C-alpha positions as CSV (number, residue, x, y, z in Angstrom):
1,X,122.0,134.0,108.6
2,X,121.5,135.9,105.4
3,X,123.6,138.4,103.4
4,X,121.7,141.7,103.3
5,X,124.2,143.8,101.4
6,X,127.7,143.7,99.8
7,X,129.4,147.1,99.7
8,X,132.5,147.7,97.5
9,X,134.6,150.6,98.8
10,X,137.5,152.1,96.9
11,X,140.4,153.8,98.6
12,X,143.6,155.3,97.3
13,X,146.8,156.7,98.7
14,X,149.4,158.9,97.1
15,X,153.0,157.5,96.7
16,X,155.4,160.4,97.0
17,X,158.1,159.5,96.3
18,X,156.9,156.9,93.8
19,X,157.3,153.1,94.2
20,X,159.7,151.7,91.6
21,X,158.6,148.1,91.1
22,X,160.6,146.1,88.6
23,X,157.5,144.7,86.9
24,X,155.9,148.2,86.4
25,X,156.6,149.9,83.1
26,X,156.3,153.3,84.9
27,X,157.0,154.2,88.6
28,X,153.8,154.0,90.7
29,X,152.6,157.3,92.1
30,X,149.3,156.1,93.5
31,X,148.2,152.9,95.2
32,X,144.5,151.9,95.0
33,X,142.8,149.3,97.1
34,X,139.2,147.9,97.2
35,X,137.4,146.7,100.4
36,X,134.5,144.4,100.2
37,X,132.1,144.6,103.1
38,X,129.6,141.7,103.5
39,X,126.7,142.7,105.8
40,X,124.4,140.2,107.4
41,X,121.0,140.2,109.0
42,X,122.6,139.3,112.4
43,X,124.8,142.3,112.4
44,X,128.1,140.5,111.6
45,X,130.1,142.3,108.9
46,X,133.0,140.7,107.1
47,X,135.7,142.5,105.1
48,X,138.1,141.4,102.4
49,X,140.4,143.0,99.8
50,X,142.7,142.0,97.0
51,X,141.6,142.3,93.4
52,X,139.6,145.3,92.1
53,X,136.1,143.7,92.1
54,X,135.6,145.6,88.8
55,X,132.2,144.6,87.3
56,X,130.8,143.1,90.5
57,X,127.7,145.4,90.6
58,X,126.1,143.4,87.8
59,X,126.2,140.2,89.9
60,X,125.5,141.5,93.5
61,X,121.9,140.3,93.5
62,X,123.1,136.7,93.0
63,X,124.6,136.7,96.6
64,X,122.0,138.8,98.5
65,X,119.7,136.7,100.7
66,X,122.1,133.7,100.6
67,X,123.8,132.1,103.5
68,X,127.4,133.5,104.1
69,X,128.3,130.3,106.1
70,X,127.7,128.0,103.1
71,X,131.2,128.6,102.0
72,X,131.5,125.9,99.3
73,X,128.3,127.1,97.7
74,X,129.5,130.7,97.8
75,X,132.9,129.7,96.2
76,X,131.0,127.9,93.4
77,X,128.9,131.0,92.9
78,X,132.0,133.2,92.7
79,X,133.5,130.8,90.2
80,X,130.4,130.8,88.0
81,X,130.5,134.6,87.9
82,X,134.3,134.6,87.3
83,X,133.8,132.9,84.0
84,X,131.9,135.9,82.8
85,X,133.5,138.7,84.7
86,X,136.5,139.3,87.0
87,X,138.2,137.6,89.9
88,X,136.0,138.3,92.9
89,X,138.0,136.5,95.6
90,X,138.1,139.4,98.0
91,X,134.4,138.5,98.5
92,X,135.4,135.0,99.6
93,X,137.8,136.5,102.1
94,X,135.0,138.7,103.5
95,X,132.8,135.6,103.8
96,X,135.4,133.7,105.7
97,X,135.8,136.7,108.0
98,X,132.1,136.4,108.7
99,X,132.4,132.6,109.3
100,X,135.3,133.2,111.7
101,X,133.4,135.8,113.7
102,X,130.4,133.5,114.0
103,X,132.6,130.6,115.1
104,X,134.6,132.8,117.5
105,X,137.8,131.6,115.9
106,X,140.6,133.0,113.6
107,X,140.2,131.8,110.0
108,X,143.6,130.1,110.3
109,X,142.1,127.7,112.8
110,X,139.2,126.9,110.5
111,X,141.7,126.2,107.7
112,X,143.5,123.6,109.8
113,X,145.3,125.4,112.5
114,X,148.7,123.9,111.7
115,X,150.5,127.0,113.2
116,X,149.7,130.5,114.4
117,X,152.8,132.1,112.9
118,X,155.1,131.8,109.9
119,X,158.6,133.0,109.2
120,X,158.6,135.7,106.5
121,X,160.9,136.6,103.6
122,X,161.3,140.2,102.7
123,X,160.0,140.6,99.2
124,X,161.9,143.4,97.5
125,X,160.2,145.0,94.5
126,X,162.9,147.3,93.0
127,X,166.2,147.0,91.3
128,X,169.1,148.5,93.3
129,X,172.9,148.7,93.0
130,X,174.7,145.7,94.6
131,X,176.1,147.9,97.3
132,X,172.7,149.1,98.4
133,X,171.4,145.6,98.4
134,X,174.3,144.4,100.6
135,X,173.3,147.2,103.1
136,X,169.7,146.2,103.0
137,X,170.6,142.6,103.6
138,X,172.5,143.5,106.8
139,X,169.4,145.4,108.0
140,X,167.2,142.3,107.5
141,X,169.6,140.1,109.4
142,X,169.6,142.6,112.3
143,X,165.8,142.6,112.3
144,X,165.6,138.8,112.6
145,X,164.4,138.2,109.0
146,X,165.6,134.9,107.6
147,X,165.1,135.3,103.9
148,X,164.8,137.8,101.0
149,X,163.6,137.8,97.5
150,X,165.5,139.8,94.9
151,X,164.1,141.0,91.5
152,X,166.2,140.2,88.5
153,X,164.7,142.0,85.5
154,X,164.7,139.8,82.4
155,X,166.2,142.6,80.3
156,X,168.9,143.4,82.9
157,X,169.9,140.0,84.2
158,X,173.6,140.9,84.8
159,X,172.6,143.5,87.3
160,X,170.2,141.1,89.0
161,X,172.8,138.4,89.4
162,X,175.2,141.0,90.7
163,X,172.7,142.0,93.4
164,X,172.3,138.3,94.4
165,X,176.1,137.9,94.6
166,X,176.5,141.0,96.7
167,X,173.8,139.9,99.2
168,X,175.3,136.4,99.5
169,X,178.8,137.9,100.0
170,X,177.5,140.4,102.6
171,X,175.5,138.1,104.9
172,X,176.7,134.6,104.0
173,X,174.2,131.9,105.0
174,X,172.4,134.2,107.4
175,X,169.7,134.8,104.7
176,X,168.1,132.4,102.3
177,X,167.8,134.1,98.9
178,X,165.0,133.8,96.4
179,X,165.1,135.4,92.9
180,X,162.1,136.5,90.9
181,X,162.4,136.8,87.1
182,X,158.7,138.0,86.7
183,X,158.4,136.1,83.4
184,X,155.0,134.5,83.8
185,X,152.7,137.5,83.2
186,X,152.7,141.2,82.3
187,X,151.2,144.4,83.5
188,X,148.5,145.9,81.2
189,X,150.0,147.3,78.0
190,X,153.4,145.6,78.5
191,X,154.1,143.5,75.4
192,X,157.7,142.6,76.2
193,X,158.5,139.1,75.0
194,X,159.7,136.7,77.7
195,X,163.3,135.4,77.5
196,X,164.1,132.4,75.4
197,X,164.4,129.1,77.3
198,X,168.2,128.9,76.6
199,X,168.7,132.3,78.3
200,X,166.6,131.3,81.3
201,X,168.6,128.1,81.6
202,X,171.8,130.0,81.6
203,X,170.8,132.5,84.3
204,X,169.3,129.8,86.5
205,X,172.6,128.0,86.4
206,X,174.3,131.1,87.4
207,X,172.0,131.7,90.3
208,X,172.4,128.2,91.5
209,X,176.1,129.0,92.2
210,X,174.9,131.4,94.9
211,X,172.8,128.7,96.6
212,X,169.5,130.4,96.0
213,X,166.4,128.8,97.6
214,X,164.2,129.2,94.6
215,X,163.9,130.9,91.2
216,X,160.4,132.3,90.7
217,X,158.4,132.6,87.5
218,X,161.3,131.9,85.2
219,X,158.9,131.1,82.3
220,X,155.3,131.6,81.1
221,X,153.0,129.3,82.9
222,X,152.1,127.3,79.8
223,X,155.7,126.1,79.3
224,X,155.3,123.0,81.5
225,X,158.2,121.2,79.9
226,X,160.5,124.2,80.3
227,X,159.8,124.3,84.0
228,X,160.5,120.6,84.2
229,X,163.8,121.0,82.3
230,X,164.9,123.8,84.7
231,X,164.3,121.5,87.7
232,X,166.3,118.7,86.0
233,X,169.1,121.1,85.2
234,X,169.4,122.3,88.8
235,X,168.4,119.6,91.3
236,X,169.5,121.6,94.3
237,X,167.4,124.6,93.5
238,X,163.6,125.0,93.7
239,X,161.5,126.3,90.8
240,X,158.5,128.4,92.0
241,X,155.4,129.8,90.1
242,X,151.7,130.0,89.9
243,X,150.9,133.2,91.7
244,X,148.2,134.4,89.2
245,X,146.9,131.1,87.9
246,X,143.1,131.4,88.5
247,X,142.0,127.9,87.6
248,X,142.3,125.0,90.1
249,X,142.3,122.4,87.3
250,X,145.1,124.2,85.4
251,X,147.1,124.5,88.6
252,X,146.6,120.9,89.5
253,X,147.7,119.9,86.0
254,X,151.1,121.5,86.9
255,X,151.1,119.4,90.1
256,X,150.3,116.2,88.1
257,X,153.1,117.1,85.6
258,X,155.5,117.7,88.5
259,X,156.5,121.0,86.9
260,X,157.2,123.0,90.1
261,X,158.7,122.7,93.6
262,X,156.8,125.7,95.0
263,X,153.2,126.7,94.2
264,X,152.3,130.3,94.9
265,X,148.6,131.0,94.2
266,X,147.4,134.2,95.8
267,X,144.2,133.6,97.7
268,X,142.7,137.1,97.0
269,X,144.0,137.5,93.4
270,X,144.1,134.1,91.8
271,X,142.6,131.0,93.3
272,X,140.6,132.0,96.4
273,X,141.0,130.7,99.9
274,X,139.1,127.4,99.7
275,X,140.7,126.3,96.4
276,X,144.2,127.4,97.6
277,X,143.7,125.1,100.6
278,X,142.8,122.2,98.2
279,X,146.0,123.1,96.2
280,X,148.1,123.1,99.4
281,X,146.8,119.6,100.3
282,X,147.5,118.2,96.9
283,X,151.0,119.7,96.9
284,X,151.8,118.4,100.4
285,X,150.8,114.9,99.3
286,X,153.6,115.1,96.7
287,X,156.2,116.5,99.1
288,X,156.2,119.9,97.4
289,X,155.6,123.3,98.9
290,X,152.8,125.9,98.9
291,X,153.4,129.4,99.9
292,X,151.2,132.2,98.5
293,X,152.0,135.4,96.7
294,X,150.9,138.3,98.9
295,X,151.5,141.5,96.8
296,X,148.2,143.3,97.4
297,X,147.6,145.3,100.7
298,X,147.5,144.6,104.4
299,X,144.0,143.1,104.3
300,X,145.0,140.8,101.4
301,X,148.2,139.9,103.2
302,X,146.1,138.9,106.2
303,X,143.9,136.6,104.1
304,X,147.0,134.9,102.7
305,X,148.5,134.6,106.2
306,X,145.4,132.8,107.6
307,X,145.3,130.3,104.8
308,X,149.1,129.8,104.9
309,X,149.2,129.3,108.6
310,X,146.1,127.1,108.6
311,X,147.6,124.6,106.1
312,X,151.2,125.0,107.3
313,X,152.6,126.7,104.2
314,X,156.3,127.4,103.8
315,X,159.2,127.4,104.1
316,X,158.4,131.2,104.3
317,X,155.5,133.6,103.8
318,X,156.0,136.5,101.4
319,X,156.2,139.9,103.2
320,X,156.4,142.8,100.7
321,X,158.8,145.4,102.2
322,X,161.4,147.4,100.2
323,X,162.1,150.9,101.5
324,X,164.8,151.4,98.9
325,X,162.1,151.0,96.2
326,X,159.5,153.1,97.9
327,X,157.4,150.2,99.4
328,X,157.0,150.0,103.2
329,X,154.5,148.4,105.5
330,X,152.9,151.8,106.1
331,X,152.2,152.2,102.4
332,X,151.2,148.6,101.8
333,X,148.8,148.5,104.8
334,X,147.2,152.0,104.5
335,X,143.8,150.3,104.8
336,X,144.6,149.1,108.4
337,X,144.8,150.9,111.7
338,X,148.3,149.5,112.2
339,X,150.6,148.0,109.6
340,X,151.5,144.3,109.9
341,X,155.1,143.6,111.0
342,X,157.0,140.5,111.8
343,X,158.1,139.9,115.4
344,X,161.8,140.1,116.5
345,X,162.2,136.4,115.4
346,X,161.1,137.2,111.9
347,X,157.7,135.6,112.4
348,X,154.3,137.0,111.2
349,X,151.8,136.1,113.9
350,X,148.1,135.4,113.1
351,X,145.8,137.8,114.9
352,X,144.0,135.9,117.7
353,X,140.7,137.8,117.1
354,X,137.8,135.9,115.4
355,X,137.7,136.0,111.6
356,X,140.6,137.7,109.8
357,X,141.3,140.0,112.7
358,X,141.5,143.1,110.5
359,X,141.1,146.6,112.1
360,X,140.5,149.1,109.3
361,X,141.8,152.6,109.4
């Protein structure tokens, strides 16, 4: 089998009303997504999405005529290009979609087949008053969701902690609570300085009082010792990070330093599917957890689901869903014929179709 063409398609949907994500300097009024179509000489077409694929046109010829089933060679090729250009991991997702279709198996099975479904946590994006978050938490419990992630903006920590307290009081132990400080990276043009370590230590101690399952991205990635200190300060609480780390050696260095409890590399934004599997295996050997970041779109969420289910990630899979902030499955999954949704038990089920199982709109 040979690759005959790689088409990059750009789509966009209008967000009216806007989406108010805590990490965005301005409300988001449009949501763009890129689809990679890998075409082969045997008529099999794979699709993937995630990063923008900006600059890929200059490197397309490197892939044409090559074998889409030679996945390790293709990953190395993508990595060689990534040194000079962007993160082209949506291409790897499309290649695995081809492999799954040829094999007649879901990609999750090819990645180990540990499970065919994972419990999700609702990943909220916006800051909301404590009362609203208490109402939202009751809705999640009624829908069978078992966990939620709350944003605590570094510049408005008191409000974030108050939202956590309100959710814990409202639903007790019916929801696990995660908290994201969004300190590891910035959107383009955002030059806000991260909090000092002493302030982070203070707020993590406060959050530990509400029995949170993990605190995410409390510090910039390079502060390895700071992450280790937070773990030592709060032995009953997990520290999570790594969603945008795009180097397997750098990520494994964090593993070797025992800096984190939960590793979160996104397979279509940061590390790719094959390398994320390697990370998951290294983390499991040390009794730590891997569960990927999934904030792209429905097709990107599918790729992360397949890897996560294949390797047995957990304890939960991120499910971006925050109607209060203007983010819903319908908006997130506008590329798909039907939005992805958890079942009544709060589980996101791997499609049983070969490949990624995506049906595009």
